[in-house]
N, C-alpha and C positions, 0 to 999 in steps of 0.2 A: 154887669147889669144888676141893679137892685130893684126890689119891689116891696110894696107895703104888706103883702100877704105871703105866708110861707109858700115855698115852691120847691119842686124837685125837677129833674130833667133827664133826658137821655142824650149821651154824647157819642159821636162817631165821625168817621170820614170814609164814605158818605153817610148822610143821616136822613135824607128825604124819604127813604124806604121804610123808616121805622113806624110801627103802629103803636108803640108804647104810649105816646100822648093820648091817642084815642082810648086806650084801655084805662089809664089812670084818671083821665078827665071823666070818663063814664062812671067810675067808682066814686070819685069825689062828688059828682052831681047827685048820685043815688044816695049817698050818705050825708048830703048837705054840709060838706066840709068846705070851709072858706080857705081854699088853697089852689095852687096851680101846678101844672106839669107841662113841660115844653120840650122841644127838641133843640139841640145846640150843635152846630157844625164845628168840630174842633179837629184841626190837623195834628199830626204827630209833633211838629215843631211847636205848636201852640199849647200842647197838653200841660207842661209844667206851669206855665203862666196861668192857664185856666184854673188849675187846682188852687193856686195861691189866691187868685182873685175871688173864687167862690168861698174859700176858707174865711175870707174877711167879710163876706156878705151875711149879715145876721138873719136874713129871711131864707137863705138856702138850706135845704134839709138833706141834700145828697143827690146822687145821680146814678142812673144805670149806664153801663159802659158797653159799647159794642165795637165792632171791627173798626180800627185795628189796635185798640188801646188796652185790651184786657191783660196783656202781659206787662206792658210798660207801666201800668198803674201800680204794679207791685212795689216799685221804687219810690212812689210819691206819697203814699199814705201809710198809716199804722196797720199792722197785721197781727192783732192779738190772738186770732184764732188759728194761726199757722197755715193760712191759705197757700202761701208760697210753697211750703213743703207738701201739703196734702193734694193740691190741685195744680198750682203753678199759674193761675190766672184769676183776676178779679173782675166781676161784672156789676158789682154794686158798691157804692161808696156812701157812707152815712156819717153825717156830722153829729158829734156827741154834745151833750150839754156843756162840757168844758171847752168846746170849740175844736177839739181834736177830730181828725178824720180817720175812720177805720174802713178797711176794705173787707168784703166778704164775697161769697159766690153763691148765687141762687140758681145758676144754670143747672147744676147737678141734680138738685131736687126737682126742678122744673122738667128736666129731661126725663127723669125716671117715672114721674107721676102717671103718665098715660099708659105705661107698659109694666107697672109695678105688680099687676095681678098675674103676670106670667113668671114661671120659675125659670130663671136664666142660669141656674147652677150648672157648671160644666159645659155650657154651650159655647158656640163660636160666633163672634161678631166681626163684621168688616166695618171699619171706620174710615171714611174718606175725609182727609183734612188733618192738619197738625197745628192748628192755631189755638186760641184761647178756648173756644167752644169745645173743640176736640178734647182738650185737657179735662174739662168738666165731665164730658161724656165718659172718658176712661175712668175717672174717679167713681162715677155713678155705677158703671158696669162692674167695677171691682166690688163695690158695696153689695151689688146684686148677685155676686158669686159667679160671674162669667168665667168660663174656663180658658178661653183663648181670644185674643184680639189681633186681627190683621189690619194694619194701618196702610192705607193707600195715600201716598203723599209725594210732593215734589222733592222734599228734602228727606232722604232716607236717614241721615244722621240725626236730624231733629226728631223724627218719629221714633227712632230707636231709643233716643234719650228719654222720651216720654214714657215708653214702656218700662225702661229701667227704673225711672223715678217712681213709677206706680207699682213696681214689683209685680207686673202682670205678664203671664206667658203670652208670647205673640211673635209676629213677624212683620216685615215691612215690604211693601211692593211699590214699584213706580206707578205713575198715573196711567200709563198705557198698558199695564199688565192685565192679563185675563184674571178675573176674580175666581177665587176658590168657592166651593160650596160652603154655605154658612147659614146659621139660623136667623141672623139679624144683620141688615145693612143700614148704616147710618151715614147720611151726608152732613158733615159738620163743616164743610167748606163753603165759600161764597159762590161757588160755581152753580149756575142755574138761577141766581138772583137777578132781578131786573137790572140791566146795565152791566152785567158780568157775562163772561163766556158761558156757554152751556156746559152741563156735565154730561159727557159722553161715556156711557158705561154699558156693557153687555150684561144683562141680568140672566142670561140663559143658564149659567152654572148654579143659580140659586134653586133650592128645592121648592116644591109646591107649597110647603107650609112655612116658608120664610116670611119675615116681616121687613118691610122697607120703611125707613123713618127719615124724612127730610127736614132738617132744621130750618131751611129757607122758608120764609112765609110771604115773600113778595117776588114773584106771584105765588099764590097759595097752591095752585095746581101746577107744580113744576114738571119739567120734562121727565124727571126721574119717577115721580109718582104716576104720571100718565103711562110710562112704560111698564111700571109695576102692575098697574090695574089691567093693562092689556094681557098680562100673564095671570090675572086673577090672584095676585099676591095681596096679602093684608098690608095696609099702609097706615102711617101716622103722619099728619102734616105738621108744619111748623107752628101753627097756632096753639096746639096743646102745650108745647114747651114754653112758648111766649107768654101765655096766660098764667101758667103755673109759676114761672119764675117772677112774673110781675106781681102776683099776689103776695109773695113773700117780701118783695121789695116795698110794696105799698104799705105794708104793716110797719116796716122799719122806718119809712119816711114820715108817715102820717099818724102812726099809733092807732090804727083802726084795721079791723078785719074786712076785706073786700066782701061785698054782697054776692057771693057765688050763686045764690038762688036766681040771679039775673043773668046767668051765664049764656042762656040761649039768645037773649036780646043782644048781649055783647058780641057774640059770634056773628049774629046777623049784621051788626054794624061793621064788623071787621071784614066781612065778606062782600060788603056793598061796593 
């Protein structure tokens, strides 16, 4: 698909749950930038062809990448920043002036932004999931000085490899295991997302001062966050990370800083 104006998009399978078009269109309108941002459903089999088609489109500026393409994208675009070795997943693809495509990852910075004021040095985090988003979370937590990460995942081998690649102290538990006590619990899996199975986890082992962070944003009030609030635990919802990583991508796509002073209006729109 070609267009007369510059555009970027978000790709995934599924993609109807994505709020990225709402965010980017809001910023484009506020800044009076003549460009577009859309959602595009791309299956795993279609991904290589999609990349080559967009590479040839002069109006295409890049894309955000969501489930399940963040790891597969590593083999399809250039990686000048060493994202493969540092994180192992790409969530943002940007077309350069020479037509080349480079991949980067804005998830890590977006994840850390809402909890950056807390000192995580030496603390224990539980991470549910072992996909592309989880890889970015591990990278961010390591940068924040986390002491230990327990990964809860279906594939113990995959999760162990992630810990080894990141050189982070940690352990792996199966999905039905009882959680250990920890300072931070993150859901980086699609469980609890609209159209996906619920995330069933017992939060009783968490101490009263633990923080629960769910990367799922559709629905915004997930079962995990509702359960955490019943225990009066501090929570962070998926919009914080979504907006944070989107702001970084927006600047890469359109060469402008998003108007963050309008954040309250944006959040109201996203919660509608």
